[in-house]
Every structure is written in C-alpha cells, then in structure tokens.
N, C-alpha and C positions, 0 to 999 in steps of 0.2 A: 591750209596748203592751198597750191595754186592747182595743182590736180582734183577731178572731181574722185576722190574716192571714196568706194562702198565694198567693204570688207564684206565677205562671205564665209564667215567663222565655222560653221558646218560643213563643211566640205574640204577648209584648209587651203581654201584658194583666197588672195583679193585682188580686188582689179582697179585697173587705173585707165586713162582715156586711151592709149597702144599697147599696155603690156597687163597682162596676169601674173600674179606670181603664184604658184602652185608649191607645196610642201615636196620636196625632196623623196624619191622613191626608186625604188630599183629599174623603173620604166627609163630614170633619165641617165644613168649612168653609163651609158652607149658614146653619148655626147658631151659628159661630163668629164669623161678620160679621156674621148681626144681634145679637150678645150687642155687639159693638162699637160700634151704632147708641144706644145708651147711653152721653149724653154725659156721667153721672157716672164710670161706667164706665172713659168714655177718660180722664178725668183723672186718676184714681185709679190708674193706668194709665200715664199722662203719656204716649199713643199720638197721635201728631201726622200729618197728611197721611191722614186720614179722611174719605170711605172710600175704597177700597180697588179696584183694580179688580180684576178674574175673574185678567187676564193679570197683574198684581203678586202677586195670591195665589199663583199657579204659581209665578212667580220666587223668591218667599219660600220657599217649601216644599224648592223644588230648590236654595236655599243650605242651608235645614236640614237638610236628610236628608244634605248632603256635610259637614255640621260633624259631628264626631264628639265634641264638647262639648256638646252638647244634648241635651237629653229632653225631651218634653212630650207630656201625657195629657190627653184627652179622661175626666172622669167620667162615669157610664152608671148611673143607676138599676136597681137589680138585676132590681126588678118590674117596672119596664115599658121599659128602654132607653131611657128616655128622656133625653138631653143636663143637664145641671145644669150643668156648669162645666170650668175646667181648671187642669192643677198642672202644674210642670215647673221642669226646669233650662235657666236661660238661659244659664250658662255652670259647666262642671265643669272645674277643676282641677286633674285627678290629680296632676302632681307636688306640689302644695301639699296633695290631699287636701281639696279645700274644692268648695262648689257655692252658684253664689247662684240662688233661685227666685223660684218668682213664684207666686203662688194667689188662685182667684174663681171665684164662683160667678156663671154670665151668667144664671140665669134666677132671678128676684127672687123666687119665688115659694118657691124651696126654701132660702134666704138661712134664717138663723135656728135651722136642725133639724138641726143637728148632724154635716150633711155635709160640710160644710169640715172637720170635728176628722176625721172617717173618712177625708176627702183625704190631709189631712196626715200622721195619722200611718200609712196604708198608702207613702206618699210616704217619710218619713225611715225606716221599714224597710230600705223601698228603697236611698236614699243611706246608711245606716248599715251596710247585712249586706251587700248587693251591691255595691255601689262601696267599702267602707269606705272611707267619707270622716271626717274628725275634724270639719267643721264646715259648716253649710249655713246660709245668709244672704240676708238681703234687705231692700231698699230698700224704704221706706213712708213714704208724705205726712205731714207732722210735725200735718198737723190731719185724722189720720184714724182720730180717737179709736177707732170700735166695733174696726177691723184691727190697730190696737196691743194691746187687751184681748184679744182671739182669741190672738194670737201670742204674746203672757207666759202667757196659758193653756195654749198647746202647749211652754211649758218654753224662751221665746226669749227672750233681754236684748239691753238697749238696749247697744250697743258705739260708736255716734258718731252726729255729726250732720252731714251734708254741708249748709253754708249756701249757700241761693240757685242750689242745685244744677242745676235744671231750669227750662224756662220754658215755660209752655203758656198758650196763649190772651194772651201779654202777662203775664202773673202770672208772678213768680221762686214758686219752689219748695224748700222745704225738706225733706231727706227725710232718716228716721232709718234706722241702719242696726240691723237687729235680728239676732242669729246663735242657734244651736243648737246644742252640742257633743256629738258622741259621747262621754259622758265616762267610759265602760267604755273605749273607745280609750284617752282620756289618760293614764286613773289604768293602763293596764297600759302605756305609751311611758314614763311616768313613774318604775313602777316598776321600768323595766329600764335605769335610767340611772343 
C-alpha cells in the first residue's frame, strides 16, 4: 500500500495519512442523510424511497448492527475531523472469502483530491489483511465513467455486466461488476495445490 496504514482495531478505527475511518454510528446520521439529499449521489447508489425518517434510520442501524456480514465506515479528515464520505461492506461472505463493497465522497468539495484513494487503500488493507478475503467486489452504474476510471486505477478489473439490473426513477440501469483480488493469497493457494 502506498499509504502509511496502521489499524486501530480495538476502537473500530483505521488511520491513513489524511483520513481516519471510523465505524458508522448514530452520531453520523445527520451528515450522511445530508449527503443523500444529492440526487446524483442517490442515482449512483440507486437509493430509492428517500428521504428517510429518523425512525427509519434508527431501524436501519439496528438491523445493521445485528448483521455481522456488514461493516460501514465514515471517513473523516484528520486535520479538521470533517466527515467527507463513506466506505464499507454491503456483505461479507466469510465462507467464500469475498465481500461486496461501496464507496462515496459525500462532500463535493473533497472529490478529486485523493481522499477516495486513501479511503480505498485503508479499506483494502482491512479486507485483505484483517478479514483475509480473496476478493473485494462492487457494482457500478455503466455510465459512471469517473467511478469506473477510479476503480481501474485502484486495481479493480471488470468481471461482468448486469443488464437492466435496477430501476431508478423509471429508468433501467445497467451495472458493471468490478473486483479487486488479493493476488498474494491467490498465489499462495495456487502454490499449495
């Protein structure tokens, strides 16, 4: 990893040069819900039935905490503690050693400044070294060119296309599946066969 990564697993945080990832909590709801007011972000994430009430958000959080296959972090700047985005596992499949992830920068002013790269580097370190996963994968809208370019720069490869996979505001959306592999684990597994 190009980032100086040190995990502080005892308090649910992970640290990079300019950001810290901390597990999502009710204290994060106000700015997370504010980020989701952005229509283009909701389309990228295919979030329907917005806005959410406080009651719906609390119900979601209770379900999230009960689901050990999910882990979501909020990214904050070390310099100011300002929250800037979110990254996490939608689902970890421990038996098959892979996890579906998501990432977004919620604050527009912090996009294109390398924070997404730092978030991803720390997250992949957690995925491959803490959880010992072989593969991390995600879905991305086929027209989200900037995200696709970012994933490719981060070493993700396109594995497939899900045609007409989701509907958002009455429009059919195609999704690509992009994956990043833990090549060291794959190489070791291959050598042991």
